[in-house]
PyMOL CGO cylinders between C-alpha atoms (Angstrom):
from pymol import cmd
from pymol.cgo import CYLINDER

trace = [
    CYLINDER, 4.80, -17.11, 53.76, 7.85, -16.15, 51.84, 0.3, 1, 1, 1, 1, 1, 1,
    CYLINDER, 7.85, -16.15, 51.84, 6.59, -17.64, 48.57, 0.3, 1, 1, 1, 1, 1, 1,
    CYLINDER, 6.59, -17.64, 48.57, 3.88, -15.01, 47.84, 0.3, 1, 1, 1, 1, 1, 1,
    CYLINDER, 3.88, -15.01, 47.84, 6.37, -12.19, 48.46, 0.3, 1, 1, 1, 1, 1, 1,
    CYLINDER, 6.37, -12.19, 48.46, 8.93, -13.82, 46.13, 0.3, 1, 1, 1, 1, 1, 1,
    CYLINDER, 8.93, -13.82, 46.13, 6.30, -14.33, 43.43, 0.3, 1, 1, 1, 1, 1, 1,
    CYLINDER, 6.30, -14.33, 43.43, 5.20, -10.70, 43.75, 0.3, 1, 1, 1, 1, 1, 1,
    CYLINDER, 5.20, -10.70, 43.75, 8.83, -9.57, 43.52, 0.3, 1, 1, 1, 1, 1, 1,
    CYLINDER, 8.83, -9.57, 43.52, 9.38, -11.78, 40.45, 0.3, 1, 1, 1, 1, 1, 1,
    CYLINDER, 9.38, -11.78, 40.45, 6.26, -10.38, 38.76, 0.3, 1, 1, 1, 1, 1, 1,
    CYLINDER, 6.26, -10.38, 38.76, 7.30, -6.80, 39.52, 0.3, 1, 1, 1, 1, 1, 1,
    CYLINDER, 7.30, -6.80, 39.52, 10.88, -7.41, 38.26, 0.3, 1, 1, 1, 1, 1, 1,
    CYLINDER, 10.88, -7.41, 38.26, 9.58, -9.08, 35.08, 0.3, 1, 1, 1, 1, 1, 1,
    CYLINDER, 9.58, -9.08, 35.08, 7.17, -6.20, 34.47, 0.3, 1, 1, 1, 1, 1, 1,
    CYLINDER, 7.17, -6.20, 34.47, 10.00, -3.69, 35.03, 0.3, 1, 1, 1, 1, 1, 1,
    CYLINDER, 10.00, -3.69, 35.03, 12.26, -5.42, 32.49, 0.3, 1, 1, 1, 1, 1, 1,
    CYLINDER, 12.26, -5.42, 32.49, 9.41, -5.66, 29.97, 0.3, 1, 1, 1, 1, 1, 1,
    CYLINDER, 9.41, -5.66, 29.97, 8.51, -1.97, 30.42, 0.3, 1, 1, 1, 1, 1, 1,
    CYLINDER, 8.51, -1.97, 30.42, 12.17, -0.97, 30.01, 0.3, 1, 1, 1, 1, 1, 1,
    CYLINDER, 12.17, -0.97, 30.01, 12.40, -2.94, 26.75, 0.3, 1, 1, 1, 1, 1, 1,
    CYLINDER, 12.40, -2.94, 26.75, 9.16, -1.38, 25.51, 0.3, 1, 1, 1, 1, 1, 1,
    CYLINDER, 9.16, -1.38, 25.51, 10.46, 2.08, 26.36, 0.3, 1, 1, 1, 1, 1, 1,
    CYLINDER, 10.46, 2.08, 26.36, 13.72, 1.36, 24.50, 0.3, 1, 1, 1, 1, 1, 1,
    CYLINDER, 13.72, 1.36, 24.50, 11.82, 0.09, 21.45, 0.3, 1, 1, 1, 1, 1, 1,
    CYLINDER, 11.82, 0.09, 21.45, 9.60, 3.19, 21.40, 0.3, 1, 1, 1, 1, 1, 1,
    CYLINDER, 9.60, 3.19, 21.40, 12.62, 5.51, 21.73, 0.3, 1, 1, 1, 1, 1, 1,
    CYLINDER, 12.62, 5.51, 21.73, 14.43, 3.72, 18.89, 0.3, 1, 1, 1, 1, 1, 1,
    CYLINDER, 14.43, 3.72, 18.89, 11.34, 4.14, 16.73, 0.3, 1, 1, 1, 1, 1, 1,
    CYLINDER, 11.34, 4.14, 16.73, 11.27, 7.86, 17.48, 0.3, 1, 1, 1, 1, 1, 1,
    CYLINDER, 11.27, 7.86, 17.48, 14.95, 8.20, 16.62, 0.3, 1, 1, 1, 1, 1, 1,
    CYLINDER, 14.95, 8.20, 16.62, 14.50, 6.29, 13.36, 0.3, 1, 1, 1, 1, 1, 1,
    CYLINDER, 14.50, 6.29, 13.36, 11.56, 8.50, 12.45, 0.3, 1, 1, 1, 1, 1, 1,
    CYLINDER, 11.56, 8.50, 12.45, 13.57, 11.65, 13.18, 0.3, 1, 1, 1, 1, 1, 1,
    CYLINDER, 13.57, 11.65, 13.18, 16.55, 10.47, 11.12, 0.3, 1, 1, 1, 1, 1, 1,
    CYLINDER, 16.55, 10.47, 11.12, 14.27, 9.41, 8.26, 0.3, 1, 1, 1, 1, 1, 1,
    CYLINDER, 14.27, 9.41, 8.26, 12.67, 12.85, 8.28, 0.3, 1, 1, 1, 1, 1, 1,
    CYLINDER, 12.67, 12.85, 8.28, 16.06, 14.57, 8.10, 0.3, 1, 1, 1, 1, 1, 1,
    CYLINDER, 16.06, 14.57, 8.10, 17.36, 12.24, 5.39, 0.3, 1, 1, 1, 1, 1, 1,
    CYLINDER, 17.36, 12.24, 5.39, 14.19, 12.71, 3.35, 0.3, 1, 1, 1, 1, 1, 1,
    CYLINDER, 14.19, 12.71, 3.35, 14.68, 16.47, 3.44, 0.3, 1, 1, 1, 1, 1, 1,
    CYLINDER, 14.68, 16.47, 3.44, 18.30, 16.13, 2.31, 0.3, 1, 1, 1, 1, 1, 1,
    CYLINDER, 18.30, 16.13, 2.31, 17.26, 13.71, -0.45, 0.3, 1, 1, 1, 1, 1, 1,
    CYLINDER, 17.26, 13.71, -0.45, 14.60, 16.13, -1.69, 0.3, 1, 1, 1, 1, 1, 1,
    CYLINDER, 14.60, 16.13, -1.69, 17.13, 18.98, -1.81, 0.3, 1, 1, 1, 1, 1, 1,
    CYLINDER, 17.13, 18.98, -1.81, 19.65, 16.84, -3.69, 0.3, 1, 1, 1, 1, 1, 1,
    CYLINDER, 19.65, 16.84, -3.69, 17.01, 15.69, -6.17, 0.3, 1, 1, 1, 1, 1, 1,
    CYLINDER, 17.01, 15.69, -6.17, 15.95, 19.29, -6.72, 0.3, 1, 1, 1, 1, 1, 1,
    CYLINDER, 15.95, 19.29, -6.72, 19.54, 20.40, -7.35, 0.3, 1, 1, 1, 1, 1, 1,
    CYLINDER, 19.54, 20.40, -7.35, 20.23, 17.51, -9.72, 0.3, 1, 1, 1, 1, 1, 1,
    CYLINDER, 20.23, 17.51, -9.72, 16.98, 18.04, -11.65, 0.3, 1, 1, 1, 1, 1, 1,
    CYLINDER, 16.98, 18.04, -11.65, 17.66, 21.77, -11.96, 0.3, 1, 1, 1, 1, 1, 1,
    CYLINDER, 17.66, 21.77, -11.96, 21.15, 21.06, -13.31, 0.3, 1, 1, 1, 1, 1, 1,
    CYLINDER, 21.15, 21.06, -13.31, 19.76, 18.50, -15.76, 0.3, 1, 1, 1, 1, 1, 1,
    CYLINDER, 19.76, 18.50, -15.76, 17.29, 21.06, -17.07, 0.3, 1, 1, 1, 1, 1, 1,
    CYLINDER, 17.29, 21.06, -17.07, 20.08, 23.60, -17.54, 0.3, 1, 1, 1, 1, 1, 1,
    CYLINDER, 20.08, 23.60, -17.54, 22.21, 21.10, -19.44, 0.3, 1, 1, 1, 1, 1, 1,
    CYLINDER, 22.21, 21.10, -19.44, 19.25, 19.99, -21.56, 0.3, 1, 1, 1, 1, 1, 1,
    CYLINDER, 19.25, 19.99, -21.56, 18.88, 23.58, -22.71, 0.3, 1, 1, 1, 1, 1, 1,
    CYLINDER, 18.88, 23.58, -22.71, 22.52, 23.64, -23.75, 0.3, 1, 1, 1, 1, 1, 1,
    CYLINDER, 22.52, 23.64, -23.75, 22.11, 20.29, -25.53, 0.3, 1, 1, 1, 1, 1, 1,
    CYLINDER, 22.11, 20.29, -25.53, 19.17, 21.72, -27.46, 0.3, 1, 1, 1, 1, 1, 1,
    CYLINDER, 19.17, 21.72, -27.46, 21.26, 24.74, -28.47, 0.3, 1, 1, 1, 1, 1, 1,
    CYLINDER, 21.26, 24.74, -28.47, 24.10, 22.51, -29.64, 0.3, 1, 1, 1, 1, 1, 1,
    CYLINDER, 24.10, 22.51, -29.64, 21.64, 20.34, -31.57, 0.3, 1, 1, 1, 1, 1, 1,
    CYLINDER, 21.64, 20.34, -31.57, 20.30, 23.41, -33.32, 0.3, 1, 1, 1, 1, 1, 1,
    CYLINDER, 20.30, 23.41, -33.32, 23.84, 24.61, -34.08, 0.3, 1, 1, 1, 1, 1, 1,
    CYLINDER, 23.84, 24.61, -34.08, 25.86, 21.45, -34.83, 0.3, 1, 1, 1, 1, 1, 1,
    CYLINDER, 25.86, 21.45, -34.83, 28.83, 23.49, -36.08, 0.3, 1, 1, 1, 1, 1, 1,
    CYLINDER, 28.83, 23.49, -36.08, 28.90, 25.67, -32.96, 0.3, 1, 1, 1, 1, 1, 1,
    CYLINDER, 28.90, 25.67, -32.96, 32.16, 27.52, -32.41, 0.3, 1, 1, 1, 1, 1, 1,
    CYLINDER, 32.16, 27.52, -32.41, 34.04, 27.21, -29.12, 0.3, 1, 1, 1, 1, 1, 1,
    CYLINDER, 34.04, 27.21, -29.12, 33.38, 30.91, -28.49, 0.3, 1, 1, 1, 1, 1, 1,
    CYLINDER, 33.38, 30.91, -28.49, 29.62, 30.40, -28.88, 0.3, 1, 1, 1, 1, 1, 1,
    CYLINDER, 29.62, 30.40, -28.88, 29.76, 27.30, -26.63, 0.3, 1, 1, 1, 1, 1, 1,
    CYLINDER, 29.76, 27.30, -26.63, 31.62, 29.32, -23.99, 0.3, 1, 1, 1, 1, 1, 1,
    CYLINDER, 31.62, 29.32, -23.99, 29.05, 32.12, -24.27, 0.3, 1, 1, 1, 1, 1, 1,
    CYLINDER, 29.05, 32.12, -24.27, 26.13, 29.72, -23.74, 0.3, 1, 1, 1, 1, 1, 1,
    CYLINDER, 26.13, 29.72, -23.74, 27.86, 27.68, -21.03, 0.3, 1, 1, 1, 1, 1, 1,
    CYLINDER, 27.86, 27.68, -21.03, 28.80, 30.80, -19.08, 0.3, 1, 1, 1, 1, 1, 1,
    CYLINDER, 28.80, 30.80, -19.08, 25.09, 31.65, -18.80, 0.3, 1, 1, 1, 1, 1, 1,
    CYLINDER, 25.09, 31.65, -18.80, 24.50, 28.33, -17.01, 0.3, 1, 1, 1, 1, 1, 1,
    CYLINDER, 24.50, 28.33, -17.01, 27.10, 29.20, -14.40, 0.3, 1, 1, 1, 1, 1, 1,
    CYLINDER, 27.10, 29.20, -14.40, 25.60, 32.62, -13.63, 0.3, 1, 1, 1, 1, 1, 1,
    CYLINDER, 25.60, 32.62, -13.63, 23.03, 31.01, -11.35, 0.3, 1, 1, 1, 1, 1, 1,
    CYLINDER, 23.03, 31.01, -11.35, 23.66, 28.69, -8.38, 0.3, 1, 1, 1, 1, 1, 1,
    CYLINDER, 23.66, 28.69, -8.38, 24.43, 25.22, -9.69, 0.3, 1, 1, 1, 1, 1, 1,
    CYLINDER, 24.43, 25.22, -9.69, 26.19, 22.02, -8.72, 0.3, 1, 1, 1, 1, 1, 1,
    CYLINDER, 26.19, 22.02, -8.72, 27.91, 21.92, -12.11, 0.3, 1, 1, 1, 1, 1, 1,
    CYLINDER, 27.91, 21.92, -12.11, 31.66, 22.41, -12.08, 0.3, 1, 1, 1, 1, 1, 1,
    CYLINDER, 31.66, 22.41, -12.08, 32.49, 22.06, -15.75, 0.3, 1, 1, 1, 1, 1, 1,
    CYLINDER, 32.49, 22.06, -15.75, 30.95, 21.15, -19.09, 0.3, 1, 1, 1, 1, 1, 1,
    CYLINDER, 30.95, 21.15, -19.09, 32.35, 19.43, -22.14, 0.3, 1, 1, 1, 1, 1, 1,
    CYLINDER, 32.35, 19.43, -22.14, 30.97, 18.98, -25.65, 0.3, 1, 1, 1, 1, 1, 1,
    CYLINDER, 30.97, 18.98, -25.65, 32.23, 15.85, -27.39, 0.3, 1, 1, 1, 1, 1, 1,
    CYLINDER, 32.23, 15.85, -27.39, 30.90, 15.48, -30.92, 0.3, 1, 1, 1, 1, 1, 1,
    CYLINDER, 30.90, 15.48, -30.92, 31.79, 12.02, -32.26, 0.3, 1, 1, 1, 1, 1, 1,
    CYLINDER, 31.79, 12.02, -32.26, 32.96, 11.18, -28.69, 0.3, 1, 1, 1, 1, 1, 1,
    CYLINDER, 32.96, 11.18, -28.69, 35.96, 13.52, -28.88, 0.3, 1, 1, 1, 1, 1, 1,
    CYLINDER, 35.96, 13.52, -28.88, 35.98, 16.53, -26.55, 0.3, 1, 1, 1, 1, 1, 1,
    CYLINDER, 35.98, 16.53, -26.55, 36.09, 19.67, -28.69, 0.3, 1, 1, 1, 1, 1, 1,
    CYLINDER, 36.09, 19.67, -28.69, 34.81, 22.34, -26.30, 0.3, 1, 1, 1, 1, 1, 1,
    CYLINDER, 34.81, 22.34, -26.30, 34.97, 22.78, -22.51, 0.3, 1, 1, 1, 1, 1, 1,
    CYLINDER, 34.97, 22.78, -22.51, 33.83, 25.30, -19.95, 0.3, 1, 1, 1, 1, 1, 1,
    CYLINDER, 33.83, 25.30, -19.95, 35.50, 26.82, -18.02, 0.3, 1, 1, 1, 1, 1, 1,
    CYLINDER, 35.50, 26.82, -18.02, 38.28, 26.66, -20.56, 0.3, 1, 1, 1, 1, 1, 1,
    CYLINDER, 38.28, 26.66, -20.56, 41.21, 27.61, -18.33, 0.3, 1, 1, 1, 1, 1, 1,
    CYLINDER, 41.21, 27.61, -18.33, 40.61, 24.83, -15.80, 0.3, 1, 1, 1, 1, 1, 1,
    CYLINDER, 40.61, 24.83, -15.80, 39.77, 22.15, -18.38, 0.3, 1, 1, 1, 1, 1, 1,
    CYLINDER, 39.77, 22.15, -18.38, 41.96, 22.91, -21.39, 0.3, 1, 1, 1, 1, 1, 1,
    CYLINDER, 41.96, 22.91, -21.39, 43.78, 19.55, -20.98, 0.3, 1, 1, 1, 1, 1, 1,
    CYLINDER, 43.78, 19.55, -20.98, 40.49, 17.71, -21.66, 0.3, 1, 1, 1, 1, 1, 1,
    CYLINDER, 40.49, 17.71, -21.66, 40.23, 19.07, -25.22, 0.3, 1, 1, 1, 1, 1, 1,
    CYLINDER, 40.23, 19.07, -25.22, 40.97, 16.25, -27.62, 0.3, 1, 1, 1, 1, 1, 1,
    CYLINDER, 40.97, 16.25, -27.62, 40.05, 13.52, -25.14, 0.3, 1, 1, 1, 1, 1, 1,
    CYLINDER, 40.05, 13.52, -25.14, 38.63, 10.55, -27.05, 0.3, 1, 1, 1, 1, 1, 1,
    CYLINDER, 38.63, 10.55, -27.05, 35.93, 8.69, -25.11, 0.3, 1, 1, 1, 1, 1, 1,
    CYLINDER, 35.93, 8.69, -25.11, 36.23, 5.66, -27.36, 0.3, 1, 1, 1, 1, 1, 1,
]
cmd.load_cgo(trace, "trace")
């Protein structure tokens, strides 16, 4: 008489453990999905910022290419325009022949002038 009750108890306990594991697996999946959603949003913002900065710098590169003998004053004038809008850029350097000739902002980066990348 005790055997059917023990079997029923064993089945109920096994089902309880299985349901608990299933619940844990489902909750972990929800958490992963939530984190992935947040990380994807951050990634998209970072990509947008980086791409915007690249486009700004490409414009400056085009200006330098059109004026290969650009003066430091002209470089500073053009570079300052890039920093008028929100950007992740902190400084810029122009290095014709792999030697830094012009930097922006000048005051904070003056020591980089003359740096040879070779």
